[in-house]
All heavy atoms as TSV, in Angstrom:
chain	resi	resn	atom	element	x	y	z
A	1	MET	N	N	20.385	5.828	11.353
A	1	MET	CA	C	19.014	5.817	10.941
A	1	MET	C	C	18.157	4.895	11.849
A	1	MET	O	O	18.558	3.901	12.262
A	1	MET	CB	C	18.902	5.319	9.555
A	1	MET	CG	C	19.504	6.212	8.452
A	1	MET	SD	S	18.507	5.994	6.934
A	1	MET	CE	C	17.760	7.507	6.866
A	2	CYS	N	N	16.932	5.341	12.117
A	2	CYS	CA	C	16.000	4.574	12.844
A	2	CYS	C	C	15.316	3.423	12.208
A	2	CYS	O	O	14.722	2.557	12.835
A	2	CYS	CB	C	14.983	5.479	13.375
A	2	CYS	SG	S	13.819	6.284	12.133
A	3	GLY	N	N	15.424	3.373	10.805
A	3	GLY	CA	C	14.799	2.270	10.052
A	3	GLY	C	C	13.330	2.434	9.828
A	3	GLY	O	O	12.841	1.612	9.182
A	4	GLU	N	N	12.716	3.541	10.145
A	4	GLU	CA	C	11.374	3.748	9.797
A	4	GLU	C	C	11.210	4.622	8.529
A	4	GLU	O	O	11.965	5.458	8.234
A	4	GLU	CB	C	10.616	4.450	11.032
A	4	GLU	CG	C	10.517	3.555	12.254
A	4	GLU	CD	C	9.805	4.262	13.406
A	4	GLU	OE1	O	8.941	5.085	12.977
A	4	GLU	OE2	O	10.043	3.875	14.485
A	5	LEU	N	N	10.113	4.464	7.789
A	5	LEU	CA	C	9.819	5.224	6.625
A	5	LEU	C	C	8.777	6.227	6.934
A	5	LEU	O	O	7.942	6.108	7.767
A	5	LEU	CB	C	9.285	4.255	5.540
A	5	LEU	CG	C	10.224	3.331	4.883
A	5	LEU	CD1	C	9.401	2.518	3.904
A	5	LEU	CD2	C	11.462	3.978	4.268
A	6	ARG	N	N	9.032	7.461	6.353
A	6	ARG	CA	C	7.963	8.516	6.481
A	6	ARG	C	C	6.827	8.057	5.563
A	6	ARG	O	O	6.884	7.320	4.536
A	6	ARG	CB	C	8.456	9.880	6.023
A	6	ARG	CG	C	9.544	10.285	6.817
A	6	ARG	CD	C	9.972	11.835	6.516
A	6	ARG	NE	N	10.025	11.977	5.083
A	6	ARG	CZ	C	11.071	11.957	4.333
A	6	ARG	NH1	N	12.324	11.750	4.783
A	6	ARG	NH2	N	10.963	12.209	3.012
A	7	ARG	N	N	5.537	8.746	5.820
A	7	ARG	CA	C	4.336	8.345	4.985
A	7	ARG	C	C	4.472	8.805	3.545
A	7	ARG	O	O	3.865	8.188	2.681
A	7	ARG	CB	C	3.156	8.919	5.654
A	7	ARG	CG	C	2.833	8.428	7.012
A	7	ARG	CD	C	1.985	9.242	7.875
A	7	ARG	NE	N	1.960	8.706	9.232
A	7	ARG	CZ	C	0.876	8.103	9.663
A	7	ARG	NH1	N	-0.232	8.027	9.062
A	7	ARG	NH2	N	0.870	7.588	10.961
A	8	ASP	N	N	5.427	9.810	3.271
A	8	ASP	CA	C	5.591	10.262	1.924
A	8	ASP	C	C	6.571	9.431	1.122
A	8	ASP	O	O	6.894	9.692	0.076
A	8	ASP	CB	C	5.818	11.778	1.974
A	8	ASP	CG	C	7.225	12.028	2.659
A	8	ASP	OD1	O	7.665	11.334	3.378
A	8	ASP	OD2	O	7.768	13.052	2.241
A	9	GLN	N	N	7.114	8.405	1.766
A	9	GLN	CA	C	8.051	7.490	1.235
A	9	GLN	C	C	7.483	6.150	0.940
A	9	GLN	O	O	8.215	5.265	0.426
A	9	GLN	CB	C	9.317	7.288	2.199
A	9	GLN	CG	C	10.124	8.514	2.371
A	9	GLN	CD	C	11.243	8.240	3.467
A	9	GLN	OE1	O	10.936	7.796	4.400
A	9	GLN	NE2	N	12.494	8.665	2.979
A	10	ILE	N	N	6.278	5.950	1.286
A	10	ILE	CA	C	5.638	4.619	1.051
A	10	ILE	C	C	4.601	4.696	-0.179
A	10	ILE	O	O	3.733	5.554	-0.236
A	10	ILE	CB	C	4.813	4.247	2.229
A	10	ILE	CG1	C	5.671	4.021	3.449
A	10	ILE	CG2	C	4.023	2.883	2.115
A	10	ILE	CD1	C	5.027	3.798	4.781
A	11	TRP	N	N	4.928	4.017	-1.176
A	11	TRP	CA	C	4.225	3.881	-2.430
A	11	TRP	C	C	3.450	2.574	-2.489
A	11	TRP	O	O	3.886	1.598	-2.137
A	11	TRP	CB	C	5.053	4.039	-3.641
A	11	TRP	CG	C	5.678	5.428	-3.753
A	11	TRP	CD1	C	6.854	5.789	-3.077
A	11	TRP	CD2	C	5.091	6.448	-4.495
A	11	TRP	NE1	N	7.060	7.139	-3.496
A	11	TRP	CE2	C	6.057	7.579	-4.269
A	11	TRP	CE3	C	4.199	6.613	-5.423
A	11	TRP	CZ2	C	5.916	8.759	-4.956
A	11	TRP	CZ3	C	3.887	7.861	-6.017
A	11	TRP	CH2	C	4.914	9.017	-5.809
A	12	PHE	N	N	2.254	2.600	-3.106
A	12	PHE	CA	C	1.519	1.327	-3.397
A	12	PHE	C	C	1.353	1.279	-4.980
A	12	PHE	O	O	1.239	2.210	-5.666
A	12	PHE	CB	C	0.102	1.485	-2.936
A	12	PHE	CG	C	0.080	1.537	-1.379
A	12	PHE	CD1	C	-0.179	2.684	-0.694
A	12	PHE	CD2	C	0.326	0.405	-0.581
A	12	PHE	CE1	C	-0.154	2.779	0.672
A	12	PHE	CE2	C	0.388	0.533	0.792
A	12	PHE	CZ	C	-0.017	1.643	1.447
A	13	VAL	N	N	1.271	0.048	-5.418
A	13	VAL	CA	C	1.036	-0.259	-6.796
A	13	VAL	C	C	-0.079	-1.160	-6.988
A	13	VAL	O	O	-0.155	-2.238	-6.273
A	13	VAL	CB	C	2.353	-0.819	-7.520
A	13	VAL	CG1	C	1.991	-1.109	-8.952
A	13	VAL	CG2	C	3.455	0.112	-7.417
A	14	GLU	N	N	-1.002	-0.870	-7.840
A	14	GLU	CA	C	-2.126	-1.825	-8.046
A	14	GLU	C	C	-2.333	-1.993	-9.523
A	14	GLU	O	O	-2.410	-1.141	-10.419
A	14	GLU	CB	C	-3.374	-1.190	-7.434
A	14	GLU	CG	C	-4.609	-2.239	-7.460
A	14	GLU	CD	C	-5.598	-1.725	-6.470
A	14	GLU	OE1	O	-5.767	-0.464	-6.328
A	14	GLU	OE2	O	-6.320	-2.535	-6.134
A	15	LYS	N	N	-2.324	-3.310	-10.022
A	15	LYS	CA	C	-2.328	-3.597	-11.327
A	15	LYS	C	C	-3.887	-3.997	-11.733
A	15	LYS	O	O	-4.554	-4.665	-11.126
A	15	LYS	CB	C	-1.507	-4.803	-11.658
A	15	LYS	CG	C	-1.345	-5.242	-13.186
A	15	LYS	CD	C	-0.371	-6.256	-13.378
A	15	LYS	CE	C	-0.291	-6.575	-14.828
A	15	LYS	NZ	N	0.728	-7.496	-15.104
A	16	ASP	N	N	-4.183	-3.428	-12.874
A	16	ASP	CA	C	-5.558	-3.691	-13.539
A	16	ASP	C	C	-5.404	-4.941	-14.274
A	16	ASP	O	O	-4.646	-5.079	-15.206
A	16	ASP	CB	C	-5.883	-2.519	-14.403
A	16	ASP	CG	C	-7.364	-2.632	-14.935
A	16	ASP	OD1	O	-7.625	-3.702	-15.527
A	16	ASP	OD2	O	-8.096	-1.825	-14.828
A	17	GLN	N	N	-6.157	-5.922	-13.846
A	17	GLN	CA	C	-6.086	-7.283	-14.453
A	17	GLN	C	C	-6.508	-7.256	-15.932
A	17	GLN	O	O	-6.056	-8.075	-16.805
A	17	GLN	CB	C	-6.895	-8.343	-13.667
A	17	GLN	CG	C	-6.303	-8.553	-12.299
A	17	GLN	CD	C	-4.840	-9.171	-12.318
A	17	GLN	OE1	O	-4.543	-10.010	-13.117
A	17	GLN	NE2	N	-4.002	-8.640	-11.506
A	18	GLN	N	N	-7.384	-6.398	-16.409
A	18	GLN	CA	C	-7.900	-6.433	-17.688
A	18	GLN	C	C	-7.063	-5.746	-18.652
A	18	GLN	O	O	-6.732	-6.273	-19.717
A	18	GLN	CB	C	-9.312	-5.760	-17.768
A	18	GLN	CG	C	-10.357	-6.686	-17.076
A	18	GLN	CD	C	-11.689	-6.067	-17.114
A	18	GLN	OE1	O	-11.974	-4.804	-17.144
A	18	GLN	NE2	N	-12.731	-6.915	-17.366
A	19	SER	N	N	-6.563	-4.581	-18.321
A	19	SER	CA	C	-5.755	-3.788	-19.199
A	19	SER	C	C	-4.265	-3.932	-19.005
A	19	SER	O	O	-3.414	-3.796	-19.937
A	19	SER	CB	C	-6.014	-2.239	-19.059
A	19	SER	OG	O	-5.496	-1.875	-17.895
A	20	GLY	N	N	-3.878	-4.515	-17.739
A	20	GLY	CA	C	-2.469	-4.798	-17.606
A	20	GLY	C	C	-1.634	-3.583	-17.123
A	20	GLY	O	O	-0.461	-3.666	-16.785
A	21	SER	N	N	-2.404	-2.427	-17.049
A	21	SER	CA	C	-1.734	-1.201	-16.616
A	21	SER	C	C	-1.649	-1.144	-15.063
A	21	SER	O	O	-2.382	-1.915	-14.440
A	21	SER	CB	C	-2.556	0.009	-17.113
A	21	SER	OG	O	-3.885	0.068	-16.427
A	22	SER	N	N	-0.844	-0.308	-14.636
A	22	SER	CA	C	-0.574	-0.254	-13.155
A	22	SER	C	C	-0.759	1.299	-12.697
A	22	SER	O	O	-0.447	2.067	-13.321
A	22	SER	CB	C	0.840	-0.730	-12.783
A	22	SER	OG	O	1.019	-1.938	-12.998
A	23	ASP	N	N	-1.413	1.293	-11.507
A	23	ASP	CA	C	-1.594	2.646	-10.829
A	23	ASP	C	C	-0.537	2.646	-9.614
A	23	ASP	O	O	-0.453	1.721	-8.886
A	23	ASP	CB	C	-2.964	2.906	-10.317
A	23	ASP	CG	C	-3.970	2.925	-11.446
A	23	ASP	OD1	O	-3.657	3.701	-12.496
A	23	ASP	OD2	O	-5.155	2.491	-11.284
A	24	ILE	N	N	0.022	3.770	-9.445
A	24	ILE	CA	C	0.952	3.998	-8.348
A	24	ILE	C	C	0.568	5.232	-7.626
A	24	ILE	O	O	0.150	6.314	-8.263
A	24	ILE	CB	C	2.429	4.125	-8.862
A	24	ILE	CG1	C	3.371	4.182	-7.625
A	24	ILE	CG2	C	2.607	5.221	-9.871
A	24	ILE	CD1	C	4.858	3.992	-8.002
A	25	TYR	N	N	0.494	5.048	-6.210
A	25	TYR	CA	C	0.068	6.167	-5.441
A	25	TYR	C	C	0.797	6.179	-4.048
A	25	TYR	O	O	1.225	5.167	-3.494
A	25	TYR	CB	C	-1.448	6.184	-5.268
A	25	TYR	CG	C	-2.034	4.879	-4.926
A	25	TYR	CD1	C	-2.277	4.537	-3.705
A	25	TYR	CD2	C	-2.347	4.071	-6.074
A	25	TYR	CE1	C	-2.836	3.184	-3.363
A	25	TYR	CE2	C	-2.952	2.786	-5.627
A	25	TYR	CZ	C	-3.205	2.344	-4.364
A	25	TYR	OH	O	-3.707	1.210	-4.230
A	26	LEU	N	N	0.845	7.295	-3.485
A	26	LEU	CA	C	1.460	7.456	-2.150
A	26	LEU	C	C	0.477	7.101	-0.944
A	26	LEU	O	O	-0.625	7.503	-0.983
A	26	LEU	CB	C	1.915	8.855	-1.929
A	26	LEU	CG	C	3.231	9.279	-2.563
A	26	LEU	CD1	C	3.337	10.740	-2.552
A	26	LEU	CD2	C	4.405	8.685	-1.784
A	27	LEU	N	N	0.989	6.708	0.184
A	27	LEU	CA	C	0.203	6.462	1.398
A	27	LEU	C	C	-0.282	7.781	1.996
A	27	LEU	O	O	-1.483	7.879	2.280
A	27	LEU	CB	C	1.140	5.826	2.477
A	27	LEU	CG	C	0.482	5.764	3.844
A	27	LEU	CD1	C	-0.750	4.830	3.917
A	27	LEU	CD2	C	1.577	5.219	4.774
A	28	SER	N	N	0.378	8.838	1.709
A	28	SER	CA	C	-0.034	10.154	2.184
A	28	SER	C	C	-1.282	10.625	1.549
A	28	SER	O	O	-1.899	11.526	2.013
A	28	SER	CB	C	1.254	11.123	2.110
A	28	SER	OG	O	1.642	11.294	0.854
A	29	SER	N	N	-1.523	10.087	0.370
A	29	SER	CA	C	-2.728	10.613	-0.235
A	29	SER	C	C	-4.048	10.081	0.453
A	29	SER	O	O	-5.062	10.486	0.180
A	29	SER	CB	C	-2.761	9.988	-1.755
A	29	SER	OG	O	-2.953	8.589	-1.928
A	30	PHE	N	N	-3.946	9.121	1.316
A	30	PHE	CA	C	-4.983	8.600	2.094
A	30	PHE	C	C	-5.222	9.383	3.416
A	30	PHE	O	O	-6.167	9.154	4.146
A	30	PHE	CB	C	-4.764	7.086	2.488
A	30	PHE	CG	C	-5.006	6.327	1.234
A	30	PHE	CD1	C	-3.874	5.971	0.457
A	30	PHE	CD2	C	-6.236	5.781	0.943
A	30	PHE	CE1	C	-4.096	5.081	-0.637
A	30	PHE	CE2	C	-6.284	4.979	-0.272
A	30	PHE	CZ	C	-5.339	4.566	-1.089
A	31	SER	N	N	-4.172	10.169	3.903
A	31	SER	CA	C	-4.281	10.959	5.100
A	31	SER	C	C	-4.469	10.041	6.325
A	31	SER	O	O	-5.563	10.257	6.967
A	31	SER	CB	C	-5.293	12.104	4.974
A	31	SER	OG	O	-5.021	12.911	4.037
A	32	PRO	N	N	-3.790	9.056	6.546
A	32	PRO	CA	C	-3.930	8.179	7.621
A	32	PRO	C	C	-3.705	8.881	8.981
A	32	PRO	O	O	-2.847	9.827	9.063
A	32	PRO	CB	C	-2.959	7.026	7.548
A	32	PRO	CG	C	-1.751	7.633	6.595
A	32	PRO	CD	C	-2.574	8.630	5.749
A	33	ARG	N	N	-4.417	8.589	10.071
A	33	ARG	CA	C	-4.160	9.189	11.377
A	33	ARG	C	C	-2.814	8.805	11.809
A	33	ARG	O	O	-2.281	7.733	11.577
A	33	ARG	CB	C	-5.340	8.681	12.365
A	33	ARG	CG	C	-6.705	9.171	11.962
A	33	ARG	CD	C	-7.678	8.625	13.044
A	33	ARG	NE	N	-7.366	7.303	13.580
A	33	ARG	CZ	C	-7.886	6.217	13.045
A	33	ARG	NH1	N	-8.820	6.261	12.119
A	33	ARG	NH2	N	-7.612	5.041	13.841
A	34	LYS	N	N	-2.361	9.631	12.741
A	34	LYS	CA	C	-0.975	9.489	13.315
A	34	LYS	C	C	-0.995	8.241	14.164
A	34	LYS	O	O	0.131	7.454	14.221
A	34	LYS	CB	C	-0.533	10.530	14.091
A	34	LYS	CG	C	-0.330	11.860	13.183
A	34	LYS	CD	C	0.925	12.559	13.573
A	34	LYS	CE	C	1.092	13.811	12.798
A	34	LYS	NZ	N	1.983	13.643	11.664
A	35	ASP	N	N	-2.135	7.853	14.808
A	35	ASP	CA	C	-2.135	6.704	15.799
A	35	ASP	C	C	-2.572	5.438	14.993
A	35	ASP	O	O	-2.728	4.304	15.608
A	35	ASP	CB	C	-3.003	7.037	16.974
A	35	ASP	CG	C	-4.494	7.186	16.574
A	35	ASP	OD1	O	-4.858	7.539	15.430
A	35	ASP	OD2	O	-5.408	7.138	17.395
A	36	GLU	N	N	-2.912	5.537	13.684
A	36	GLU	CA	C	-3.502	4.411	12.974
A	36	GLU	C	C	-2.368	3.405	12.698
A	36	GLU	O	O	-1.201	3.743	12.420
A	36	GLU	CB	C	-3.905	4.884	11.594
A	36	GLU	CG	C	-4.608	3.848	10.687
A	36	GLU	CD	C	-5.096	4.447	9.440
A	36	GLU	OE1	O	-5.528	5.611	9.425
A	36	GLU	OE2	O	-5.239	3.706	8.432
A	37	SER	N	N	-2.608	2.143	12.861
A	37	SER	CA	C	-1.745	1.057	12.567
A	37	SER	C	C	-1.663	0.919	10.907
A	37	SER	O	O	-2.582	0.252	10.374
A	37	SER	CB	C	-2.167	-0.347	13.091
A	37	SER	OG	O	-1.380	-1.320	12.694
A	38	LEU	N	N	-0.602	1.431	10.419
A	38	LEU	CA	C	-0.481	1.268	8.948
A	38	LEU	C	C	-0.325	-0.109	8.452
A	38	LEU	O	O	-0.903	-0.482	7.455
A	38	LEU	CB	C	0.795	2.214	8.465
A	38	LEU	CG	C	0.700	3.569	8.885
A	38	LEU	CD1	C	2.033	4.265	8.451
A	38	LEU	CD2	C	-0.443	4.386	8.372
A	39	ILE	N	N	0.363	-0.908	9.194
A	39	ILE	CA	C	0.421	-2.259	8.779
A	39	ILE	C	C	-0.928	-2.993	8.809
A	39	ILE	O	O	-1.310	-3.684	7.758
A	39	ILE	CB	C	1.429	-3.029	9.641
A	39	ILE	CG1	C	2.741	-2.527	9.330
A	39	ILE	CG2	C	1.461	-4.495	9.339
A	39	ILE	CD1	C	3.797	-2.899	10.280
A	40	ASN	N	N	-1.713	-2.797	9.850
A	40	ASN	CA	C	-2.977	-3.505	9.898
A	40	ASN	C	C	-3.875	-3.035	8.859
A	40	ASN	O	O	-4.562	-3.756	8.155
A	40	ASN	CB	C	-3.653	-3.258	11.263
A	40	ASN	CG	C	-2.934	-4.282	12.184
A	40	ASN	OD1	O	-2.371	-5.222	11.881
A	40	ASN	ND2	N	-3.182	-3.915	13.584
A	41	SER	N	N	-4.026	-1.639	8.640
A	41	SER	CA	C	-4.816	-1.004	7.480
A	41	SER	C	C	-4.477	-1.652	6.195
A	41	SER	O	O	-5.279	-2.003	5.455
A	41	SER	CB	C	-4.697	0.526	7.563
A	41	SER	OG	O	-5.271	0.960	8.838
A	42	TYR	N	N	-3.212	-1.750	5.960
A	42	TYR	CA	C	-2.760	-2.218	4.638
A	42	TYR	C	C	-3.169	-3.660	4.540
A	42	TYR	O	O	-3.741	-4.052	3.479
A	42	TYR	CB	C	-1.195	-2.215	4.565
A	42	TYR	CG	C	-0.538	-2.845	3.421
A	42	TYR	CD1	C	-0.936	-2.464	1.992
A	42	TYR	CD2	C	0.220	-4.031	3.554
A	42	TYR	CE1	C	-0.421	-3.068	0.984
A	42	TYR	CE2	C	0.818	-4.708	2.450
A	42	TYR	CZ	C	0.416	-4.191	1.200
A	42	TYR	OH	O	0.983	-4.940	0.019
A	43	LEU	N	N	-2.929	-4.505	5.544
A	43	LEU	CA	C	-3.332	-6.002	5.451
A	43	LEU	C	C	-4.755	-6.197	5.172
A	43	LEU	O	O	-5.346	-7.093	4.652
A	43	LEU	CB	C	-2.798	-6.609	6.739
A	43	LEU	CG	C	-1.338	-6.782	6.778
A	43	LEU	CD1	C	-0.968	-7.580	8.042
A	43	LEU	CD2	C	-0.794	-7.648	5.554
A	44	TYR	N	N	-5.550	-5.187	5.749
A	44	TYR	CA	C	-7.048	-5.364	5.698
A	44	TYR	C	C	-7.584	-4.703	4.446
A	44	TYR	O	O	-8.765	-4.531	4.131
A	44	TYR	CB	C	-7.820	-4.703	6.873
A	44	TYR	CG	C	-7.783	-5.620	7.976
A	44	TYR	CD1	C	-6.877	-5.444	9.060
A	44	TYR	CD2	C	-8.380	-6.893	8.052
A	44	TYR	CE1	C	-6.871	-6.219	10.199
A	44	TYR	CE2	C	-8.364	-7.725	9.115
A	44	TYR	CZ	C	-7.594	-7.377	10.245
A	44	TYR	OH	O	-7.457	-8.294	11.317
A	45	GLY	N	N	-6.731	-4.176	3.561
A	45	GLY	CA	C	-7.130	-3.572	2.318
A	45	GLY	C	C	-7.536	-2.252	2.273
A	45	GLY	O	O	-8.096	-1.691	1.255
A	46	ALA	N	N	-7.223	-1.429	3.293
A	46	ALA	CA	C	-7.724	-0.059	3.301
A	46	ALA	C	C	-7.091	0.857	2.283
A	46	ALA	O	O	-7.613	1.824	1.917
A	46	ALA	CB	C	-7.308	0.505	4.721
A	47	TYR	N	N	-5.928	0.558	1.769
A	47	TYR	CA	C	-5.228	1.345	0.716
A	47	TYR	C	C	-5.417	0.805	-0.701
A	47	TYR	O	O	-4.752	1.396	-1.491
A	47	TYR	CB	C	-3.765	1.450	1.216
A	47	TYR	CG	C	-3.575	1.989	2.657
A	47	TYR	CD1	C	-2.823	1.115	3.576
A	47	TYR	CD2	C	-4.271	3.126	3.086
A	47	TYR	CE1	C	-2.652	1.759	4.849
A	47	TYR	CE2	C	-4.134	3.596	4.319
A	47	TYR	CZ	C	-3.344	2.809	5.131
A	47	TYR	OH	O	-3.275	3.260	6.541
A	48	GLY	N	N	-6.022	-0.227	-0.785
A	48	GLY	CA	C	-6.418	-0.685	-2.168
A	48	GLY	C	C	-5.329	-1.670	-2.778
A	48	GLY	O	O	-5.674	-2.522	-3.631
A	49	ALA	N	N	-4.105	-1.535	-2.551
A	49	ALA	CA	C	-3.213	-2.477	-3.131
A	49	ALA	C	C	-3.250	-3.886	-2.487
A	49	ALA	O	O	-3.764	-3.949	-1.406
A	49	ALA	CB	C	-1.721	-1.919	-2.858
A	50	VAL	N	N	-2.856	-4.816	-3.305
A	50	VAL	CA	C	-3.031	-6.244	-2.785
A	50	VAL	C	C	-1.989	-6.495	-1.678
A	50	VAL	O	O	-0.767	-6.129	-1.774
A	50	VAL	CB	C	-2.777	-7.272	-3.913
A	50	VAL	CG1	C	-2.664	-8.654	-3.505
A	50	VAL	CG2	C	-3.670	-7.094	-5.052
A	51	SER	N	N	-2.500	-7.009	-0.460
A	51	SER	CA	C	-1.657	-7.117	0.589
A	51	SER	C	C	-1.007	-8.453	0.680
A	51	SER	O	O	-0.388	-8.739	1.718
A	51	SER	CB	C	-2.477	-6.887	1.915
A	51	SER	OG	O	-3.537	-7.650	2.025
A	52	TYR	N	N	-1.217	-9.354	-0.162
A	52	TYR	CA	C	-0.502	-10.605	-0.192
A	52	TYR	C	C	-0.191	-11.058	-1.666
A	52	TYR	O	O	-0.816	-10.583	-2.594
A	52	TYR	CB	C	-1.416	-11.625	0.495
A	52	TYR	CG	C	-2.560	-11.965	-0.311
A	52	TYR	CD1	C	-2.694	-13.094	-1.238
A	52	TYR	CD2	C	-3.784	-11.193	-0.082
A	52	TYR	CE1	C	-3.858	-13.273	-1.853
A	52	TYR	CE2	C	-4.883	-11.458	-0.777
A	52	TYR	CZ	C	-5.070	-12.464	-1.577
A	52	TYR	OH	O	-6.196	-12.698	-2.369
A	53	VAL	N	N	0.675	-12.080	-1.754
A	53	VAL	CA	C	1.153	-12.640	-3.105
A	53	VAL	C	C	0.847	-14.005	-3.088
A	53	VAL	O	O	1.220	-14.655	-2.071
A	53	VAL	CB	C	2.599	-12.265	-3.402
A	53	VAL	CG1	C	2.906	-12.973	-4.566
A	53	VAL	CG2	C	2.870	-10.687	-3.446
A	54	GLU	N	N	0.086	-14.495	-4.003
A	54	GLU	CA	C	-0.314	-15.977	-4.020
A	54	GLU	C	C	0.910	-16.681	-4.522
A	54	GLU	O	O	1.613	-16.231	-5.554
A	54	GLU	CB	C	-1.433	-16.194	-4.942
A	54	GLU	CG	C	-2.783	-15.638	-4.355
A	54	GLU	CD	C	-3.938	-16.046	-5.193
A	54	GLU	OE1	O	-3.982	-17.043	-5.825
A	54	GLU	OE2	O	-4.912	-15.179	-5.152
A	55	LYS	N	N	1.103	-17.938	-4.141
A	55	LYS	CA	C	2.282	-18.661	-4.543
A	55	LYS	C	C	1.713	-19.331	-5.791
A	55	LYS	O	O	0.641	-19.912	-5.918
A	55	LYS	CB	C	2.522	-19.844	-3.518
A	55	LYS	CG	C	3.725	-20.631	-3.960
A	55	LYS	CD	C	4.129	-21.753	-2.875
A	55	LYS	CE	C	5.291	-22.452	-3.243
A	55	LYS	NZ	N	5.596	-23.406	-2.340
A	56	VAL	N	N	2.578	-19.248	-6.928
A	56	VAL	CA	C	2.198	-19.902	-8.178
A	56	VAL	C	C	3.096	-21.005	-8.466
A	56	VAL	O	O	4.219	-20.991	-8.239
A	56	VAL	CB	C	2.467	-18.800	-9.360
A	56	VAL	CG1	C	2.146	-19.374	-10.637
A	56	VAL	CG2	C	1.674	-17.578	-9.169
A	57	SER	N	N	2.401	-22.172	-8.656
A	57	SER	CA	C	3.126	-23.349	-8.804
A	57	SER	C	C	3.800	-23.431	-10.304
A	57	SER	O	O	3.341	-22.991	-11.334
A	57	SER	CB	C	2.278	-24.575	-8.786
A	57	SER	OG	O	1.491	-24.545	-7.632
């Protein structure tokens, strides 16, 4: 295996802070360009899911 995931294998989860419910959706629902940097787009919030986790003390 090459270690890479296909776009239809990448899922995002976003939790609604008020209701506590979560939405789940595929990367392929965004139709990213083939030459687009998926990691950079994710980190800049283009896909909606939180791209970082805060450390809780």
